DRENTORKOL-3810 file (N, C-alpha, C; in nm, 4 decimals):
REM DRENTORKOL-3810
@n.u->-0.3118; n.v->-7.1050; n.w->6.6514; ca.u->-0.3868; ca.v->-7.1490; ca.w->6.5358; c.u->-0.3242; c.v->-7.0880; c.w->6.4112
@n.u->-0.2967; n.v->-7.1729; n.w->6.3140; ca.u->-0.2333; ca.v->-7.1290; ca.w->6.1906; c.u->-0.3399; c.v->-7.0824; c.w->6.0895
@n.u->-0.3170; n.v->-6.9714; n.w->6.0253; ca.u->-0.4067; ca.v->-6.9181; ca.w->5.9258; c.u->-0.3703; c.v->-6.9752; c.w->5.7899
@n.u->-0.4706; n.v->-7.0315; n.w->5.7214; ca.u->-0.4498; ca.v->-7.0834; ca.w->5.5889; c.u->-0.4734; c.v->-6.9723; c.w->5.4870
@n.u->-0.3789; n.v->-6.9530; n.w->5.4001; ca.u->-0.3923; ca.v->-6.8527; ca.w->5.2940; c.u->-0.4122; c.v->-6.9271; c.w->5.1640
@n.u->-0.5235; n.v->-6.8974; n.w->5.0975; ca.u->-0.5537; ca.v->-6.9625; ca.w->4.9714; c.u->-0.5100; c.v->-6.8749; c.w->4.8540
@n.u->-0.4951; n.v->-6.9377; n.w->4.7391; ca.u->-0.4488; ca.v->-6.8656; ca.w->4.6206; c.u->-0.5651; c.v->-6.7998; c.w->4.5465
@n.u->-0.5284; n.v->-6.7130; n.w->4.4522; ca.u->-0.6291; ca.v->-6.6525; ca.w->4.3641; c.u->-0.7035; c.v->-6.7592; c.w->4.2864
@n.u->-0.6315; n.v->-6.8648; n.w->4.2472; ca.u->-0.6946; ca.v->-6.9741; ca.w->4.1739; c.u->-0.8021; c.v->-7.0416; c.w->4.2583
@n.u->-0.7734; n.v->-7.0651; n.w->4.3849; ca.u->-0.8694; ca.v->-7.1264; ca.w->4.4749; c.u->-0.9987; c.v->-7.0433; c.w->4.4820
@n.u->-0.9837; n.v->-6.9137; n.w->4.5030; ca.u->-1.1009; ca.v->-6.8269; ca.w->4.5158; c.u->-1.1753; c.v->-6.8131; c.w->4.3834
@n.u->-1.1026; n.v->-6.8160; n.w->4.2727; ca.u->-1.1722; ca.v->-6.8101; ca.w->4.1422; c.u->-1.2514; c.v->-6.9385; c.w->4.1195
@n.u->-1.1990; n.v->-7.0498; n.w->4.1663; ca.u->-1.2756; ca.v->-7.1741; ca.w->4.1571; c.u->-1.4055; c.v->-7.1633; c.w->4.2367
@n.u->-1.4024; n.v->-7.0942; n.w->4.3469; ca.u->-1.5227; ca.v->-7.0692; ca.w->4.4263; c.u->-1.6194; c.v->-6.9790; c.w->4.3499
@n.u->-1.5675; n.v->-6.8785; n.w->4.2814; ca.u->-1.6521; ca.v->-6.7915; ca.w->4.1985; c.u->-1.7137; c.v->-6.8718; c.w->4.0825
@n.u->-1.6356; n.v->-6.9639; n.w->4.0283; ca.u->-1.6878; ca.v->-7.0508; ca.w->3.9210; c.u->-1.8036; c.v->-7.1389; c.w->3.9703
@n.u->-1.7992; n.v->-7.1818; n.w->4.0952; ca.u->-1.9122; ca.v->-7.2577; ca.w->4.1516; c.u->-2.0399; c.v->-7.1719; c.w->4.1466
@n.u->-2.0245; n.v->-7.0451; n.w->4.1788; ca.u->-2.1392; ca.v->-6.9547; ca.w->4.1725; c.u->-2.1871; c.v->-6.9365; c.w->4.0286
@n.u->-2.0940; n.v->-6.9267; n.w->3.9367; ca.u->-2.1303; ca.v->-6.9116; ca.w->3.7937; c.u->-2.2085; c.v->-7.0353; c.w->3.7482
@n.u->-2.1668; n.v->-7.1515; n.w->3.7903; ca.u->-2.2370; ca.v->-7.2758; ca.w->3.7525; c.u->-2.3778; c.v->-7.2781; c.w->3.8117
@n.u->-2.3935; n.v->-7.2214; n.w->3.9303; ca.u->-2.5279; ca.v->-7.2111; ca.w->3.9904; c.u->-2.6150; c.v->-7.1174; c.w->3.9064
@n.u->-2.5589; n.v->-7.0098; n.w->3.8596; ca.u->-2.6327; ca.v->-6.9191; ca.w->3.7703; c.u->-2.6732; c.v->-6.9932; c.w->3.6440
@n.u->-2.5831; n.v->-7.0696; n.w->3.5870; ca.u->-2.6126; ca.v->-7.1455; ca.w->3.4654; c.u->-2.7304; c.v->-7.2393; c.w->3.4857
@n.u->-2.7371; n.v->-7.3048; n.w->3.6002; ca.u->-2.8493; ca.v->-7.3937; ca.w->3.6308; c.u->-2.9819; c.v->-7.3175; c.w->3.6376
@n.u->-2.9763; n.v->-7.1888; n.w->3.6676; ca.u->-3.0976; ca.v->-7.1056; ca.w->3.6765; c.u->-3.1265; c.v->-7.0330; c.w->3.5452
@n.u->-3.0510; n.v->-7.0688; n.w->3.4405; ca.u->-3.0623; ca.v->-7.0044; ca.w->3.3083; c.u->-3.0284; c.v->-6.8550; c.w->3.3149
@n.u->-2.9387; n.v->-6.8198; n.w->3.4034; ca.u->-2.8856; ca.v->-6.6848; ca.w->3.4114; c.u->-2.7501; c.v->-6.6861; c.w->3.3390
@n.u->-2.7045; n.v->-6.5695; n.w->3.2924; ca.u->-2.5704; ca.v->-6.5606; ca.w->3.2363; c.u->-2.4744; c.v->-6.6054; c.w->3.3462
@n.u->-2.3899; n.v->-6.7062; n.w->3.3168; ca.u->-2.3090; ca.v->-6.7696; ca.w->3.4212; c.u->-2.1882; c.v->-6.6873; c.w->3.4655
@n.u->-2.2152; n.v->-6.5928; n.w->3.5508; ca.u->-2.1092; ca.v->-6.5116; ca.w->3.6109; c.u->-2.1238; c.v->-6.5270; c.w->3.7617
@n.u->-2.0126; n.v->-6.5583; n.w->3.8265; ca.u->-2.0118; ca.v->-6.5769; ca.w->3.9701; c.u->-1.9096; c.v->-6.4868; c.w->4.0347
@n.u->-1.9314; n.v->-6.4602; n.w->4.1638; ca.u->-1.8411; ca.v->-6.3734; ca.w->4.2385; c.u->-1.8340; c.v->-6.4180; c.w->4.3829
@n.u->-1.7156; n.v->-6.3997; n.w->4.4410; ca.u->-1.7003; ca.v->-6.4121; ca.w->4.5859; c.u->-1.6189; c.v->-6.2936; c.w->4.6335
@n.u->-1.6425; n.v->-6.2557; n.w->4.7567; ca.u->-1.5618; ca.v->-6.1491; ca.w->4.8183; c.u->-1.4934; c.v->-6.2079; c.w->4.9385
@n.u->-1.3624; n.v->-6.1827; n.w->4.9461; ca.u->-1.2750; ca.v->-6.2391; ca.w->5.0495; c.u->-1.2209; c.v->-6.1248; c.w->5.1350
@n.u->-1.2270; n.v->-6.1474; n.w->5.2664; ca.u->-1.1707; ca.v->-6.0527; ca.w->5.3631; c.u->-1.0920; c.v->-6.1352; c.w->5.4655
@n.u->-0.9680; n.v->-6.1019; n.w->5.4838; ca.u->-0.8803; ca.v->-6.1707; ca.w->5.5775; c.u->-0.8833; c.v->-6.3219; c.w->5.5540
@n.u->-0.8665; n.v->-6.3618; n.w->5.4264; ca.u->-0.8613; ca.v->-6.5018; ca.w->5.3858; c.u->-0.9878; c.v->-6.5803; c.w->5.4126
@n.u->-1.1001; n.v->-6.5104; n.w->5.4220; ca.u->-1.2280; ca.v->-6.5740; ca.w->5.4475; c.u->-1.3295; c.v->-6.5252; c.w->5.3458
@n.u->-1.4045; n.v->-6.6166; n.w->5.2846; ca.u->-1.5097; ca.v->-6.5762; ca.w->5.1946; c.u->-1.6245; c.v->-6.5222; c.w->5.2785
@n.u->-1.6579; n.v->-6.3940; n.w->5.2557; ca.u->-1.7658; ca.v->-6.3288; ca.w->5.3299; c.u->-1.8905; c.v->-6.3064; c.w->5.2462
@n.u->-1.8787; n.v->-6.3288; n.w->5.1155; ca.u->-1.9956; ca.v->-6.3133; ca.w->5.0284; c.u->-1.9802; c.v->-6.4042; c.w->4.9063
@n.u->-2.0910; n.v->-6.4610; n.w->4.8634; ca.u->-2.0997; ca.v->-6.5429; ca.w->4.7431; c.u->-2.2194; c.v->-6.4942; c.w->4.6669
@n.u->-2.2031; n.v->-6.4834; n.w->4.5332; ca.u->-2.3185; ca.v->-6.4355; ca.w->4.4540; c.u->-2.3022; c.v->-6.4771; c.w->4.3091
@n.u->-2.4111; n.v->-6.4687; n.w->4.2378; ca.u->-2.4114; ca.v->-6.4933; ca.w->4.0930; c.u->-2.5198; c.v->-6.4030; c.w->4.0318
@n.u->-2.5166; n.v->-6.3966; n.w->3.9004; ca.u->-2.6162; ca.v->-6.3132; ca.w->3.8316; c.u->-2.7573; c.v->-6.3568; c.w->3.8667
@n.u->-2.8439; n.v->-6.2575; n.w->3.8864; ca.u->-2.9851; ca.v->-6.2836; ca.w->3.9172; c.u->-3.0749; c.v->-6.1903; c.w->3.8325
@n.u->-3.0249; n.v->-6.1431; n.w->3.7201; ca.u->-3.1005; ca.v->-6.0452; ca.w->3.6431; c.u->-3.2334; c.v->-6.0991; c.w->3.5899
@n.u->-3.2333; n.v->-6.2260; n.w->3.5491; ca.u->-3.3583; ca.v->-6.2853; ca.w->3.4988; c.u->-3.4548; c.v->-6.3152; c.w->3.6127
@n.u->-3.4024; n.v->-6.3789; n.w->3.7149; ca.u->-3.4886; ca.v->-6.4162; ca.w->3.8289; c.u->-3.5519; c.v->-6.2951; c.w->3.8946
@n.u->-3.4737; n.v->-6.1889; n.w->3.9131; ca.u->-3.5259; ca.v->-6.0672; ca.w->3.9779; c.u->-3.5844; c.v->-5.9663; c.w->3.8791
@n.u->-3.5670; n.v->-5.9937; n.w->3.7484; ca.u->-3.6071; ca.v->-5.8975; ca.w->3.6454; c.u->-3.5519; c.v->-5.7591; c.w->3.6773
@n.u->-3.4209; n.v->-5.7581; n.w->3.7020; ca.u->-3.3498; ca.v->-5.6373; ca.w->3.7425; c.u->-3.2160; c.v->-5.6339; c.w->3.6711
@n.u->-3.2002; n.v->-5.5362; n.w->3.5820; ca.u->-3.0758; ca.v->-5.5283; ca.w->3.5050; c.u->-2.9550; c.v->-5.4988; c.w->3.5911
@n.u->-2.9745; n.v->-5.4549; n.w->3.7132; ca.u->-2.8600; ca.v->-5.4247; ca.w->3.8005; c.u->-2.8221; c.v->-5.5425; c.w->3.8896
@n.u->-2.8892; n.v->-5.6536; n.w->3.8761; ca.u->-2.8655; ca.v->-5.7689; ca.w->3.9646; c.u->-2.7466; c.v->-5.8539; c.w->3.9189
@n.u->-2.6379; n.v->-5.7872; n.w->3.8849; ca.u->-2.5162; ca.v->-5.8574; ca.w->3.8434; c.u->-2.4519; c.v->-5.9235; c.w->3.9659
@n.u->-2.3688; n.v->-6.0246; n.w->3.9394; ca.u->-2.3021; ca.v->-6.0989; ca.w->4.0475; c.u->-2.2252; c.v->-6.0054; c.w->4.1407
@n.u->-2.1526; n.v->-5.9095; n.w->4.0828; ca.u->-2.0715; ca.v->-5.8187; ca.w->4.1646; c.u->-2.1586; c.v->-5.7350; c.w->4.2582
@n.u->-2.2685; n.v->-5.6832; n.w->4.2071; ca.u->-2.3575; ca.v->-5.5990; ca.w->4.2876; c.u->-2.4161; c.v->-5.6811; c.w->4.4026
@n.u->-2.4578; n.v->-5.8032; n.w->4.3710; ca.u->-2.5113; ca.v->-5.8918; ca.w->4.4750; c.u->-2.4049; c.v->-5.9210; c.w->4.5809
@n.u->-2.2830; n.v->-5.9416; n.w->4.5366; ca.u->-2.1722; ca.v->-5.9698; ca.w->4.6294; c.u->-2.1387; c.v->-5.8502; c.w->4.7153
@n.u->-2.1385; n.v->-5.7306; n.w->4.6557; ca.u->-2.1106; ca.v->-5.6079; ca.w->4.7331; c.u->-2.2122; c.v->-5.5934; c.w->4.8447
@n.u->-2.3382; n.v->-5.6138; n.w->4.8122; ca.u->-2.4444; ca.v->-5.6011; ca.w->4.9128; c.u->-2.4268; c.v->-5.7037; c.w->5.0246
@n.u->-2.4022; n.v->-5.8292; n.w->4.9861; ca.u->-2.3845; ca.v->-5.9334; ca.w->5.0877; c.u->-2.2634; c.v->-5.9052; c.w->5.1771
@n.u->-2.1533; n.v->-5.8636; n.w->5.1179; ca.u->-2.0323; ca.v->-5.8352; ca.w->5.1957; c.u->-2.0523; c.v->-5.7163; c.w->5.2891
@n.u->-2.1198; n.v->-5.6136; n.w->5.2408; ca.u->-2.1482; ca.v->-5.4968; ca.w->5.3242; c.u->-2.2364; c.v->-5.5356; c.w->5.4410
@n.u->-2.3348; n.v->-5.6188; n.w->5.4158; ca.u->-2.4215; ca.v->-5.6659; ca.w->5.5223; c.u->-2.3421; c.v->-5.7470; c.w->5.6225
@n.u->-2.2536; n.v->-5.8334; n.w->5.5752; ca.u->-2.1730; ca.v->-5.9155; ca.w->5.6632; c.u->-2.0826; c.v->-5.8279; c.w->5.7538
@n.u->-2.0205; n.v->-5.7291; n.w->5.6907; ca.u->-1.9267; ca.v->-5.6433; ca.w->5.7656; c.u->-1.9966; c.v->-5.5346; c.w->5.8469
@n.u->-2.1200; n.v->-5.5057; n.w->5.8136; ca.u->-2.1926; ca.v->-5.4000; ca.w->5.8844; c.u->-2.1503; c.v->-5.2606; c.w->5.8423
@n.u->-2.1034; n.v->-5.2466; n.w->5.7197; ca.u->-2.0623; ca.v->-5.1155; ca.w->5.6680; c.u->-2.0495; c.v->-5.1205; c.w->5.5165
@n.u->-2.0484; n.v->-5.0028; n.w->5.4563; ca.u->-2.0512; ca.v->-4.9963; ca.w->5.3087; c.u->-1.9135; c.v->-5.0069; c.w->5.2438
@n.u->-1.8064; n.v->-4.9919; n.w->5.3182; ca.u->-1.6743; ca.v->-4.9932; ca.w->5.2587; c.u->-1.6109; c.v->-5.1327; c.w->5.2690
@n.u->-1.5463; n.v->-5.1713; n.w->5.1613; ca.u->-1.4810; ca.v->-5.3031; ca.w->5.1520; c.u->-1.3306; c.v->-5.2851; c.w->5.1301
@n.u->-1.2722; n.v->-5.1943; n.w->5.2071; ca.u->-1.1327; ca.v->-5.1534; ca.w->5.1874; c.u->-1.0309; c.v->-5.2643; c.w->5.2020
@n.u->-1.0586; n.v->-5.3657; n.w->5.2796; ca.u->-0.9600; ca.v->-5.4733; ca.w->5.3007; c.u->-1.0075; c.v->-5.6023; c.w->5.2345
@n.u->-1.0873; n.v->-5.5898; n.w->5.1311; ca.u->-1.1473; ca.v->-5.7060; ca.w->5.0655; c.u->-1.0993; c.v->-5.7207; c.w->4.9202
@n.u->-1.1154; n.v->-5.8426; n.w->4.8703; ca.u->-1.0886; ca.v->-5.8736; ca.w->4.7299; c.u->-1.2144; c.v->-5.9335; c.w->4.6675
@n.u->-1.2501; n.v->-5.8803; n.w->4.5516; ca.u->-1.3592; ca.v->-5.9346; ca.w->4.4721; c.u->-1.2993; c.v->-6.0310; c.w->4.3698
@n.u->-1.3479; n.v->-6.1540; n.w->4.3642; ca.u->-1.3142; ca.v->-6.2490; ca.w->4.2614; c.u->-1.4381; c.v->-6.2665; c.w->4.1774
@n.u->-1.4262; n.v->-6.2406; n.w->4.0476; ca.u->-1.5415; ca.v->-6.2510; ca.w->3.9585; c.u->-1.4976; c.v->-6.3161; c.w->3.8286
@n.u->-1.5833; n.v->-6.4000; n.w->3.7722; ca.u->-1.5473; ca.v->-6.4835; ca.w->3.6596; c.u->-1.5355; c.v->-6.4066; c.w->3.5280
@n.u->-1.5923; n.v->-6.2883; n.w->3.5202; ca.u->-1.5843; ca.v->-6.2056; ca.w->3.3994; c.u->-1.5457; c.v->-6.0625; c.w->3.4400
@n.u->-1.4655; n.v->-5.9984; n.w->3.3576; ca.u->-1.4284; ca.v->-5.8608; ca.w->3.3813; c.u->-1.5540; c.v->-5.7778; c.w->3.4098
@n.u->-1.5557; n.v->-5.7002; n.w->3.5170; ca.u->-1.6735; ca.v->-5.6208; ca.w->3.5493; c.u->-1.7106; c.v->-5.5216; c.w->3.4396
@n.u->-1.8401; n.v->-5.4986; n.w->3.4260; ca.u->-1.8894; ca.v->-5.3973; ca.w->3.3330; c.u->-1.8671; c.v->-5.2589; c.w->3.3971
@n.u->-1.9015; n.v->-5.1563; n.w->3.3244; ca.u->-1.8860; ca.v->-5.0201; ca.w->3.3735; c.u->-1.9681; c.v->-4.9962; c.w->3.5014
@n.u->-2.0910; n.v->-5.0476; n.w->3.5033; ca.u->-2.1764; ca.v->-5.0311; ca.w->3.6212; c.u->-2.1113; c.v->-5.0936; c.w->3.7461
@n.u->-2.0650; n.v->-5.2177; n.w->3.7308; ca.u->-2.0066; ca.v->-5.2878; ca.w->3.8460; c.u->-1.8730; c.v->-5.2257; c.w->3.8873
@n.u->-1.7946; n.v->-5.1812; n.w->3.7890; ca.u->-1.6690; ca.v->-5.1136; ca.w->3.8220; c.u->-1.6982; c.v->-4.9831; c.w->3.8958
@n.u->-1.8005; n.v->-4.9124; n.w->3.8533; ca.u->-1.8408; ca.v->-4.7891; ca.w->3.9216; c.u->-1.8858; c.v->-4.8159; c.w->4.0646
@n.u->-1.9638; n.v->-4.9224; n.w->4.0829; ca.u->-2.0057; ca.v->-4.9606; ca.w->4.2179; c.u->-1.8851; c.v->-4.9976; c.w->4.3037
@n.u->-1.7869; n.v->-5.0667; n.w->4.2419; ca.u->-1.6684; ca.v->-5.1025; ca.w->4.3181; c.u->-1.5932; c.v->-4.9791; c.w->4.3666
@n.u->-1.5970; n.v->-4.8747; n.w->4.2852; ca.u->-1.5337; ca.v->-4.7482; ca.w->4.3263; c.u->-1.5893; c.v->-4.7011; c.w->4.4603
@n.u->-1.7237; n.v->-4.7056; n.w->4.4713; ca.u->-1.7890; ca.v->-4.6557; ca.w->4.5935; c.u->-1.7637; c.v->-4.7464; c.w->4.7132
@n.u->-1.7382; n.v->-4.8751; n.w->4.6894; ca.u->-1.7069; ca.v->-4.9651; ca.w->4.8014; c.u->-1.5639; c.v->-4.9474; c.w->4.8502
@n.u->-1.4800; n.v->-4.8873; n.w->4.7666; ca.u->-1.3375; ca.v->-4.8700; ca.w->4.7946; c.u->-1.2667; c.v->-5.0033; c.w->4.8123
@n.u->-1.3135; n.v->-5.1041; n.w->4.7381; ca.u->-1.2551; ca.v->-5.2381; ca.w->4.7491; c.u->-1.1048; c.v->-5.2330; c.w->4.7186
@n.u->-1.0291; n.v->-5.3121; n.w->4.7882; ca.u->-0.8838; ca.v->-5.3106; ca.w->4.7753; c.u->-0.8358; c.v->-5.3722; c.w->4.6440
@n.u->-0.9039; n.v->-5.4794; n.w->4.6036; ca.u->-0.8517; ca.v->-5.5558; ca.w->4.4884; c.u->-0.9652; c.v->-5.6238; c.w->4.4136
@n.u->-0.9501; n.v->-5.6284; n.w->4.2825; ca.u->-1.0431; ca.v->-5.7033; ca.w->4.1982; c.u->-0.9628; c.v->-5.8022; c.w->4.1154
@n.u->-1.0041; n.v->-5.9272; n.w->4.1184; ca.u->-0.9425; ca.v->-6.0343; ca.w->4.0394; c.u->-1.0518; c.v->-6.0910; c.w->3.9512
@n.u->-1.0301; n.v->-6.0901; n.w->3.8190; ca.u->-1.1324; ca.v->-6.1471; ca.w->3.7321; c.u->-1.0736; c.v->-6.2557; c.w->3.6456
@n.u->-1.1638; n.v->-6.3368; n.w->3.5909; ca.u->-1.1231; ca.v->-6.4481; ca.w->3.5044; c.u->-1.1110; c.v->-6.4027; c.w->3.3616
@n.u->-1.2197; n.v->-6.4144; n.w->3.2857; ca.u->-1.2186; ca.v->-6.3810; ca.w->3.1436; c.u->-1.2320; c.v->-6.2311; c.w->3.1214
@n.u->-1.1628; n.v->-6.1821; n.w->3.0186; ca.u->-1.1814; ca.v->-6.0407; ca.w->2.9775; c.u->-1.3118; c.v->-6.0286; c.w->2.9035
@n.u->-1.3679; n.v->-5.9070; n.w->2.9021; ca.u->-1.4921; ca.v->-5.8801; ca.w->2.8274; c.u->-1.4641; c.v->-5.7674; c.w->2.7293
@n.u->-1.4184; n.v->-5.8023; n.w->2.6087; ca.u->-1.3805; ca.v->-5.6990; ca.w->2.5107; c.u->-1.4969; c.v->-5.6142; c.w->2.4595
@n.u->-1.6205; n.v->-5.6584; n.w->2.4846; ca.u->-1.7370; ca.v->-5.5816; ca.w->2.4407; c.u->-1.7924; c.v->-5.4889; c.w->2.5457
@n.u->-1.8030; n.v->-5.5401; n.w->2.6701; ca.u->-1.8698; ca.v->-5.4620; ca.w->2.7752; c.u->-1.7880; c.v->-5.4440; c.w->2.9036
@n.u->-1.6640; n.v->-5.4872; n.w->2.9029; ca.u->-1.5807; ca.v->-5.4723; ca.w->3.0213; c.u->-1.5439; c.v->-5.3273; c.w->3.0455
@n.u->-1.5236; n.v->-5.2945; n.w->3.1733; ca.u->-1.4925; ca.v->-5.1562; ca.w->3.2112; c.u->-1.3665; c.v->-5.1046; c.w->3.1439
@n.u->-1.2724; n.v->-5.1943; n.w->3.1147; ca.u->-1.1448; ca.v->-5.1481; ca.w->3.0564; c.u->-1.1609; c.v->-5.0971; c.w->2.9133
@n.u->-1.2741; n.v->-5.1274; n.w->2.8505; ca.u->-1.2997; ca.v->-5.0728; ca.w->2.7149; c.u->-1.3285; c.v->-4.9244; c.w->2.7229
@n.u->-1.3666; n.v->-4.8763; n.w->2.8402; ca.u->-1.3974; ca.v->-4.7357; ca.w->2.8609; c.u->-1.2786; c.v->-4.6656; c.w->2.9254
@n.u->-1.2448; n.v->-4.7109; n.w->3.0497; ca.u->-1.1334; ca.v->-4.6513; ca.w->3.1222; c.u->-1.1115; c.v->-4.7239; c.w->3.2542
@n.u->-0.9884; n.v->-4.7474; n.w->3.2879; ca.u->-0.9608; ca.v->-4.8097; ca.w->3.4170; c.u->-0.9720; c.v->-4.7091; c.w->3.5313
@n.u->-0.9866; n.v->-4.5825; n.w->3.4983; ca.u->-1.0007; ca.v->-4.4812; ca.w->3.6029; c.u->-1.1395; c.v->-4.4860; c.w->3.6673
@n.u->-1.2266; n.v->-4.5747; n.w->3.6185; ca.u->-1.3563; ca.v->-4.5944; ca.w->3.6819; c.u->-1.3376; c.v->-4.6545; c.w->3.8213
@n.u->-1.2293; n.v->-4.7307; n.w->3.8385; ca.u->-1.2008; ca.v->-4.7949; ca.w->3.9666; c.u->-1.1477; c.v->-4.6915; c.w->4.0666
@n.u->-1.1623; n.v->-4.7233; n.w->4.1944; ca.u->-1.1054; ca.v->-4.6383; ca.w->4.2996; c.u->-0.9536; c.v->-4.6358; c.w->4.2795
@n.u->-0.8906; n.v->-4.5206; n.w->4.3045; ca.u->-0.7454; ca.v->-4.5109; ca.w->4.2829; c.u->-0.6627; c.v->-4.6122; c.w->4.3614
@n.u->-0.7135; n.v->-4.6580; n.w->4.4753; ca.u->-0.6393; ca.v->-4.7549; ca.w->4.5580; c.u->-0.6698; c.v->-4.9006; c.w->4.5214
@n.u->-0.7648; n.v->-4.9221; n.w->4.4315; ca.u->-0.8001; ca.v->-5.0596; ca.w->4.3915; c.u->-0.6995; c.v->-5.1125; c.w->4.2928
@n.u->-0.6495; n.v->-5.2320; n.w->4.3183; ca.u->-0.5620; ca.v->-5.2984; ca.w->4.2222; c.u->-0.6454; c.v->-5.4006; c.w->4.1458
@n.u->-0.6029; n.v->-5.4285; n.w->4.0253; ca.u->-0.6799; ca.v->-5.5191; ca.w->3.9380; c.u->-0.5872; c.v->-5.6257; c.w->3.8808
@n.u->-0.6406; n.v->-5.7464; n.w->3.8691; ca.u->-0.5667; ca.v->-5.8551; ca.w->3.8059; c.u->-0.6677; c.v->-5.9369; c.w->3.7239
@n.u->-0.6373; n.v->-5.9575; n.w->3.6006; ca.u->-0.7235; ca.v->-6.0369; ca.w->3.5147; c.u->-0.6567; c.v->-6.1642; c.w->3.4713
@n.u->-0.7349; n.v->-6.2538; n.w->3.4138; ca.u->-0.6823; ca.v->-6.3743; ca.w->3.3530; c.u->-0.6712; c.v->-6.4953; c.w->3.4423
@n.u->-0.7234; n.v->-6.4888; n.w->3.5637; ca.u->-0.7155; ca.v->-6.6050; ca.w->3.6534; c.u->-0.8233; c.v->-6.7064; c.w->3.6120
@n.u->-0.7784; n.v->-6.8240; n.w->3.5687; ca.u->-0.8666; ca.v->-6.9269; ca.w->3.5143; c.u->-0.9528; c.v->-6.8762; c.w->3.3993
@n.u->-0.8928; n.v->-6.7885; n.w->3.3192; ca.u->-0.9663; ca.v->-6.7208; ca.w->3.2116; c.u->-1.0310; c.v->-6.8195; c.w->3.1155
@n.u->-0.9607; n.v->-6.9251; n.w->3.0765; ca.u->-1.0162; ca.v->-7.0204; ca.w->2.9793; c.u->-1.1399; c.v->-7.0903; c.w->3.0341
@n.u->-1.1321; n.v->-7.1323; n.w->3.1594; ca.u->-1.2455; ca.v->-7.2007; ca.w->3.2221; c.u->-1.3648; c.v->-7.1046; c.w->3.2365
@n.u->-1.3395; n.v->-6.9821; n.w->3.2745; ca.u->-1.4460; ca.v->-6.8821; ca.w->3.2893; c.u->-1.5100; c.v->-6.8522; c.w->3.1545
@n.u->-1.4289; n.v->-6.8345; n.w->3.0532; ca.u->-1.4787; ca.v->-6.8047; ca.w->2.9173; c.u->-1.5583; c.v->-6.9219; c.w->2.8611
@n.u->-1.5130; n.v->-7.0436; n.w->2.8865; ca.u->-1.5823; ca.v->-7.1628; ca.w->2.8340; c.u->-1.7236; c.v->-7.1738; c.w->2.8873
@n.u->-1.7422; n.v->-7.1409; n.w->3.0103; ca.u->-1.8757; ca.v->-7.1459; ca.w->3.0715; c.u->-1.9683; c.v->-7.0463; c.w->3.0027
@n.u->-1.9194; n.v->-6.9264; n.w->2.9757; ca.u->-1.9979; ca.v->-6.8262; ca.w->2.9061; c.u->-2.0259; c.v->-6.8672; c.w->2.7615
@n.u->-1.9276; n.v->-6.9227; n.w->2.6931; ca.u->-1.9476; ca.v->-6.9673; ca.w->2.5552; c.u->-2.0538; c.v->-7.0765; c.w->2.5481
@n.u->-2.0467; n.v->-7.1706; n.w->2.6409; ca.u->-2.1458; ca.v->-7.2790; ca.w->2.6476; c.u->-2.2874; c.v->-7.2218; c.w->2.6617
@n.u->-2.3028; n.v->-7.1259; n.w->2.7496; ca.u->-2.4347; ca.v->-7.0637; ca.w->2.7711; c.u->-2.4867; c.v->-6.9959; c.w->2.6449
@n.u->-2.4026; n.v->-6.9164; n.w->2.5819; ca.u->-2.4499; ca.v->-6.8404; ca.w->2.4645; c.u->-2.4700; c.v->-6.9295; c.w->2.3420
@n.u->-2.3953; n.v->-7.0401; n.w->2.3316; ca.u->-2.4201; ca.v->-7.1322; ca.w->2.2204; c.u->-2.5604; c.v->-7.1931; c.w->2.2290
@n.u->-2.6018; n.v->-7.2235; n.w->2.3513; ca.u->-2.7353; ca.v->-7.2789; ca.w->2.3716; c.u->-2.8455; c.v->-7.1769; c.w->2.3443
@n.u->-2.8136; n.v->-7.0506; n.w->2.3643; ca.u->-2.9118; ca.v->-6.9452; ca.w->2.3446; c.u->-2.9327; c.v->-6.9105; c.w->2.1976
@n.u->-2.8296; n.v->-6.9346; n.w->2.1151; ca.u->-2.8353; ca.v->-6.8946; ca.w->1.9751; c.u->-2.8868; c.v->-7.0018; c.w->1.8868
END
């Protein structure tokens, strides 16, 4: 049986599906998927309004789902795909998961973790930004235009 390996673009498109689901729920449209061995093991989107919980970011929801799927708290062989650069809270949580890789779409010059320090991430975590950045940013812009 041949293993299909998908691209970062493919997985970011999957994260964008989650972001669009958040948009339909009037949540800030941020989506995330976690991939392990070329398989999506977690899908999530922001639920802060629905749960009335400021920590219910897409990444946190995805970390919990992936940990439940794997039966352990470490995500050492996993990649997080998220439509917006993680905030400091989510980057800090990623540190504790020991996730191997984070791929994000749009940068967040106001609240992204890189505005503080990239050392928030686990030393073995690699980061890549800008995957489908324009599409990810457009979804967020659309949401905030309607709010203002």
